[in-house]
A tleap script that builds the chain and sets N, CA, C and O, in Angstrom:
source leaprc.protein.ff14SB
mol = sequence {
  NMET GLU LEU ILE ILE TYR ILE PHE LEU PHE
  LEU ILE LEU PHE LEU GLY ILE ILE PHE ASN
  LEU LYS ILE THR ASN PHE LYS LYS VAL LYS
  GLU VAL ARG ASN LYS ALA LYS ASN TYR SER
  LYS LYS CGLU
}
set mol.1.N position { 0.848 -1.285 -0.107 }
set mol.1.CA position { -0.160 -0.039 0.225 }
set mol.1.C position { 0.942 1.214 -0.307 }
set mol.1.O position { 1.006 1.992 -1.259 }
set mol.2.N position { 1.859 0.852 1.083 }
set mol.2.CA position { 2.754 2.579 0.649 }
set mol.2.C position { 3.372 2.412 -0.407 }
set mol.2.O position { 3.727 3.463 -0.940 }
set mol.3.N position { 3.677 1.361 -0.990 }
set mol.3.CA position { 4.375 1.545 -2.211 }
set mol.3.C position { 3.402 2.416 -3.074 }
set mol.3.O position { 3.803 3.506 -3.481 }
set mol.4.N position { 2.443 2.085 -3.298 }
set mol.4.CA position { 1.127 2.342 -4.335 }
set mol.4.C position { 1.228 4.357 -3.547 }
set mol.4.O position { 1.522 5.315 -4.262 }
set mol.5.N position { 1.066 4.416 -2.789 }
set mol.5.CA position { 1.274 5.982 -2.321 }
set mol.5.C position { 2.928 6.692 -3.263 }
set mol.5.O position { 3.039 7.587 -4.102 }
set mol.6.N position { 3.736 5.981 -2.754 }
set mol.6.CA position { 4.953 6.640 -2.599 }
set mol.6.C position { 5.096 6.578 -4.535 }
set mol.6.O position { 5.785 7.485 -5.001 }
set mol.7.N position { 4.416 5.462 -5.677 }
set mol.7.CA position { 4.706 5.893 -7.156 }
set mol.7.C position { 3.695 7.552 -7.162 }
set mol.7.O position { 3.927 8.666 -7.632 }
set mol.8.N position { 2.912 7.148 -6.634 }
set mol.8.CA position { 1.594 8.142 -6.839 }
set mol.8.C position { 2.118 9.746 -6.932 }
set mol.8.O position { 2.085 10.575 -7.842 }
set mol.9.N position { 2.678 9.776 -5.382 }
set mol.9.CA position { 3.694 11.353 -5.672 }
set mol.9.C position { 5.149 11.595 -6.113 }
set mol.9.O position { 5.857 12.583 -5.919 }
set mol.10.N position { 5.402 10.506 -6.720 }
set mol.10.CA position { 6.597 10.641 -7.377 }
set mol.10.C position { 5.929 10.676 -8.827 }
set mol.10.O position { 6.868 10.825 -9.609 }
set mol.11.N position { 4.957 10.618 -9.403 }
set mol.11.CA position { 4.296 10.695 -10.562 }
set mol.11.C position { 3.887 12.429 -10.780 }
set mol.11.O position { 4.157 13.205 -11.697 }
set mol.12.N position { 3.021 12.633 -9.327 }
set mol.12.CA position { 2.544 13.710 -9.865 }
set mol.12.C position { 4.151 15.170 -9.040 }
set mol.12.O position { 4.214 16.399 -8.993 }
set mol.13.N position { 4.783 14.400 -8.733 }
set mol.13.CA position { 5.673 15.391 -8.425 }
set mol.13.C position { 7.023 15.306 -9.872 }
set mol.13.O position { 8.105 15.893 -9.864 }
set mol.14.N position { 6.666 14.711 -10.592 }
set mol.14.CA position { 7.646 14.141 -11.800 }
set mol.14.C position { 6.612 14.578 -13.172 }
set mol.14.O position { 7.213 14.535 -14.245 }
set mol.15.N position { 5.257 14.956 -13.248 }
set mol.15.CA position { 4.525 15.765 -13.772 }
set mol.15.C position { 4.771 17.510 -13.639 }
set mol.15.O position { 4.913 18.391 -14.487 }
set mol.16.N position { 4.746 17.510 -12.384 }
set mol.16.CA position { 4.291 18.578 -11.960 }
set mol.16.C position { 6.199 19.515 -12.512 }
set mol.16.O position { 6.333 20.665 -12.930 }
set mol.17.N position { 7.297 18.481 -12.282 }
set mol.17.CA position { 8.839 19.371 -13.113 }
set mol.17.C position { 8.549 19.243 -14.617 }
set mol.17.O position { 9.042 20.104 -15.346 }
set mol.18.N position { 7.851 18.329 -15.130 }
set mol.18.CA position { 7.874 18.909 -16.663 }
set mol.18.C position { 6.939 19.666 -17.217 }
set mol.18.O position { 7.122 20.140 -18.339 }
set mol.19.N position { 5.978 19.855 -16.625 }
set mol.19.CA position { 4.633 20.892 -16.871 }
set mol.19.C position { 5.392 22.243 -16.346 }
set mol.19.O position { 5.140 23.238 -17.026 }
set mol.20.N position { 6.515 22.484 -14.954 }
set mol.20.CA position { 7.065 23.511 -14.965 }
set mol.20.C position { 8.080 24.004 -16.190 }
set mol.20.O position { 8.004 25.103 -16.741 }
set mol.21.N position { 9.008 23.002 -16.488 }
set mol.21.CA position { 9.817 22.950 -17.425 }
set mol.21.C position { 8.800 23.492 -18.813 }
set mol.21.O position { 9.095 24.610 -19.235 }
set mol.22.N position { 8.019 23.004 -19.293 }
set mol.22.CA position { 7.464 23.524 -20.231 }
set mol.22.C position { 7.030 24.863 -20.317 }
set mol.22.O position { 7.138 25.360 -21.438 }
set mol.23.N position { 6.697 25.377 -19.673 }
set mol.23.CA position { 5.772 26.537 -19.275 }
set mol.23.C position { 7.090 27.447 -19.269 }
set mol.23.O position { 7.129 28.475 -19.946 }
set mol.24.N position { 7.922 27.125 -18.659 }
set mol.24.CA position { 9.486 28.542 -18.445 }
set mol.24.C position { 10.148 28.310 -20.033 }
set mol.24.O position { 10.746 29.137 -20.721 }
set mol.25.N position { 9.815 26.887 -20.343 }
set mol.25.CA position { 10.617 27.576 -21.910 }
set mol.25.C position { 9.878 28.368 -22.342 }
set mol.25.O position { 10.278 29.524 -22.482 }
set mol.26.N position { 8.378 27.963 -22.746 }
set mol.26.CA position { 7.338 29.130 -23.178 }
set mol.26.C position { 7.742 30.261 -23.426 }
set mol.26.O position { 8.107 30.708 -24.513 }
set mol.27.N position { 7.670 31.003 -21.970 }
set mol.27.CA position { 8.077 32.117 -21.607 }
set mol.27.C position { 9.256 32.534 -22.052 }
set mol.27.O position { 9.289 33.676 -22.510 }
set mol.28.N position { 10.469 31.755 -22.032 }
set mol.28.CA position { 11.663 32.311 -23.039 }
set mol.28.C position { 11.678 32.016 -24.131 }
set mol.28.O position { 12.414 32.604 -24.923 }
set mol.29.N position { 11.091 31.292 -24.400 }
set mol.29.CA position { 10.291 31.478 -26.341 }
set mol.29.C position { 10.108 32.902 -26.566 }
set mol.29.O position { 10.787 33.585 -27.333 }
set mol.30.N position { 8.906 33.398 -25.667 }
set mol.30.CA position { 8.355 34.662 -25.806 }
set mol.30.C position { 9.352 35.952 -26.023 }
set mol.30.O position { 9.329 36.919 -26.784 }
set mol.31.N position { 10.531 35.351 -24.644 }
set mol.31.CA position { 11.358 36.219 -24.440 }
set mol.31.C position { 12.001 36.583 -25.717 }
set mol.31.O position { 11.902 37.788 -25.949 }
set mol.32.N position { 12.543 35.998 -26.489 }
set mol.32.CA position { 13.874 35.663 -27.153 }
set mol.32.C position { 12.585 36.170 -28.756 }
set mol.32.O position { 12.972 37.100 -29.464 }
set mol.33.N position { 11.631 35.694 -29.005 }
set mol.33.CA position { 11.198 36.749 -29.751 }
set mol.33.C position { 11.156 37.713 -29.864 }
set mol.33.O position { 11.485 38.406 -30.827 }
set mol.34.N position { 10.613 38.056 -28.610 }
set mol.34.CA position { 10.256 39.989 -28.522 }
set mol.34.C position { 11.646 40.315 -28.963 }
set mol.34.O position { 11.923 40.844 -30.039 }
set mol.35.N position { 12.457 39.970 -28.082 }
set mol.35.CA position { 14.112 40.484 -28.161 }
set mol.35.C position { 14.445 40.672 -29.842 }
set mol.35.O position { 14.721 41.777 -30.310 }
set mol.36.N position { 14.398 39.809 -30.415 }
set mol.36.CA position { 14.599 39.591 -32.123 }
set mol.36.C position { 13.890 40.513 -32.723 }
set mol.36.O position { 14.349 41.152 -33.669 }
set mol.37.N position { 12.357 40.747 -32.119 }
set mol.37.CA position { 11.614 41.677 -33.100 }
set mol.37.C position { 12.085 42.948 -32.633 }
set mol.37.O position { 11.934 43.840 -33.467 }
set mol.38.N position { 12.397 43.156 -31.991 }
set mol.38.CA position { 13.058 44.903 -31.029 }
set mol.38.C position { 14.500 44.968 -31.757 }
set mol.38.O position { 15.026 46.023 -32.113 }
set mol.39.N position { 15.017 43.778 -31.912 }
set mol.39.CA position { 16.618 44.013 -32.499 }
set mol.39.C position { 16.270 44.262 -33.915 }
set mol.39.O position { 16.864 45.277 -34.277 }
set mol.40.N position { 15.618 43.803 -34.781 }
set mol.40.CA position { 15.112 43.889 -36.018 }
set mol.40.C position { 14.305 45.459 -36.468 }
set mol.40.O position { 14.306 46.202 -37.449 }
set mol.41.N position { 13.770 45.429 -35.358 }
set mol.41.CA position { 13.020 47.024 -35.187 }
set mol.41.C position { 14.166 48.148 -35.175 }
set mol.41.O position { 13.855 49.293 -35.502 }
set mol.42.N position { 15.422 47.861 -34.823 }
set mol.42.CA position { 16.439 48.909 -34.931 }
set mol.42.C position { 17.208 49.062 -35.386 }
set mol.42.O position { 18.059 49.896 -35.077 }
set mol.43.N position { 17.242 48.154 -36.526 }
set mol.43.CA position { 17.835 48.252 -37.854 }
set mol.43.C position { 17.134 48.735 -38.961 }
set mol.43.O position { 17.683 48.796 -40.061 }
savepdb mol mol.pdb
quit
């Protein structure tokens, strides 16, 4: 029974980490795109 609970908690943690990384990567991509746009406007 304890093993099932530990596996369940590990899966939640693992999914949370993956989801968090996807969100942060998406934000970074947006920032880079905005910087690229600003850079291309300057020239």
